[in-house]
C-alpha positions as CSV (number, residue, x, y, z in Angstrom):
1,X,314.2,1.2,124.9
2,X,313.0,4.5,126.3
3,X,315.4,7.4,127.0
4,X,315.4,9.8,129.9
5,X,317.8,12.6,129.1
6,X,319.6,15.6,130.7
7,X,321.0,18.2,128.4
8,X,323.2,21.2,129.1
9,X,324.0,20.4,132.7
10,X,326.8,22.9,133.6
11,X,329.0,22.5,136.7
12,X,332.0,24.4,137.8
13,X,335.0,22.2,138.7
14,X,338.8,21.8,138.6
15,X,339.7,20.1,135.4
16,X,342.8,20.2,133.2
17,X,346.5,19.3,132.9
18,X,348.1,22.7,133.1
19,X,349.2,24.3,136.3
20,X,347.0,27.3,135.8
21,X,343.9,25.0,135.3
22,X,344.6,23.4,138.7
23,X,344.2,26.8,140.4
24,X,340.8,27.8,138.9
25,X,337.3,26.4,138.4
26,X,336.1,25.8,134.8
27,X,332.7,24.9,133.5
28,X,332.0,21.4,132.2
29,X,328.8,20.6,130.3
30,X,327.0,17.2,130.5
31,X,324.5,15.8,128.1
32,X,323.3,12.4,129.2
33,X,320.9,9.8,127.7
34,X,319.9,6.9,129.9
35,X,318.0,3.8,128.9
36,X,314.9,3.0,130.9
37,X,311.4,1.7,130.6
38,X,308.9,4.4,131.3
39,X,305.7,2.3,131.1
40,X,305.3,1.6,134.8
41,X,305.8,5.3,135.6
42,X,303.4,6.4,132.9
43,X,300.7,4.0,134.1
44,X,301.1,4.9,137.8
45,X,302.1,8.5,137.6
46,X,304.3,7.8,140.6
47,X,307.8,9.4,140.8
48,X,309.0,6.2,142.6
49,X,308.6,4.3,139.4
50,X,310.7,6.7,137.3
51,X,314.4,7.2,136.5
52,X,314.3,10.6,138.4
53,X,316.4,13.0,136.3
54,X,316.4,15.5,139.1
55,X,318.1,13.0,141.5
56,X,320.6,12.0,138.7
57,X,321.3,15.7,138.1
58,X,321.7,16.5,141.8
59,X,324.1,13.6,142.2
60,X,326.2,14.6,139.2
61,X,326.3,18.3,140.3
62,X,327.6,17.3,143.7
63,X,330.2,14.8,142.3
64,X,331.5,17.0,139.6
65,X,331.6,20.1,141.8
66,X,333.6,18.4,144.4
67,X,336.0,16.5,142.1
68,X,339.3,17.4,140.5
69,X,340.4,15.6,137.3
70,X,343.2,16.0,134.9
71,X,341.3,14.7,131.9
72,X,337.7,14.8,130.7
73,X,338.1,11.2,129.8
74,X,338.6,10.2,133.4
75,X,335.7,12.4,134.5
76,X,333.4,10.9,131.9
77,X,334.2,7.3,133.0
78,X,333.5,8.2,136.6
79,X,330.2,9.9,135.8
80,X,329.2,6.8,133.7
81,X,329.9,4.5,136.6
82,X,327.9,6.5,139.0
83,X,324.9,6.6,136.7
84,X,325.1,2.9,135.8
85,X,325.6,1.7,139.4
86,X,323.7,4.0,141.5
87,X,320.6,4.5,139.3
88,X,320.4,1.0,137.9
89,X,320.7,2.2,134.3
90,X,321.5,-0.5,131.8
91,X,322.9,1.8,129.1
92,X,323.9,5.4,128.7
93,X,325.4,7.8,126.2
94,X,327.3,10.7,127.8
95,X,328.7,13.8,126.2
96,X,331.1,15.7,128.4
97,X,332.3,19.0,127.1
98,X,334.8,21.6,128.2
99,X,333.5,24.9,126.6
100,X,336.2,27.4,126.1
101,X,339.1,24.9,126.3
102,X,340.0,25.7,122.6
103,X,339.5,29.4,121.8
104,X,338.4,28.7,118.2
105,X,335.8,26.1,119.2
106,X,332.5,26.4,121.0
107,X,333.1,23.2,122.9
108,X,335.4,20.2,123.0
109,X,335.1,16.9,124.9
110,X,334.2,13.3,124.6
111,X,331.1,11.1,123.9
112,X,331.0,7.7,125.4
113,X,328.5,4.8,125.5
114,X,328.5,2.3,128.3
115,X,326.3,-0.7,129.2
116,X,324.0,-2.9,127.2
117,X,321.4,-1.5,124.8
118,X,317.9,-2.7,125.6
C-alpha cells in the first residue's frame, strides 16, 4: 500500500454547538492519508494515473468552506465519504482538528480510519 497525503489543510467554516460558534467562522485543520498504488503514475509520469492531491484538496476546501456542522465527528465522516466515493480511495486515515477550541491546547479533534487496508 502506498500513501498519498495532505497535511495541514486549513479551511474556515462554521463549526460548533454553541450559539456564538454558529455566528462566526473558525479554522479546521485536515491531515489526510489515502491508500493508493503509485506504480502506474511513476511509470507513466502522467497526472491522469495519480491520486491527485490537488483535486482532493480543492474538493475538501470547497466542501468544508460551504458547510456548517455542529460536531467535528460529523464533518470527519462526511469528508471521509467524499474521499472514499469520489476519488476511489480504498482506505484513509483522517485527522480533523479544531485549533483554538480549548484554550490550553494547541489542537483538539478526531482521528478516523475508513475503508479496507490494501
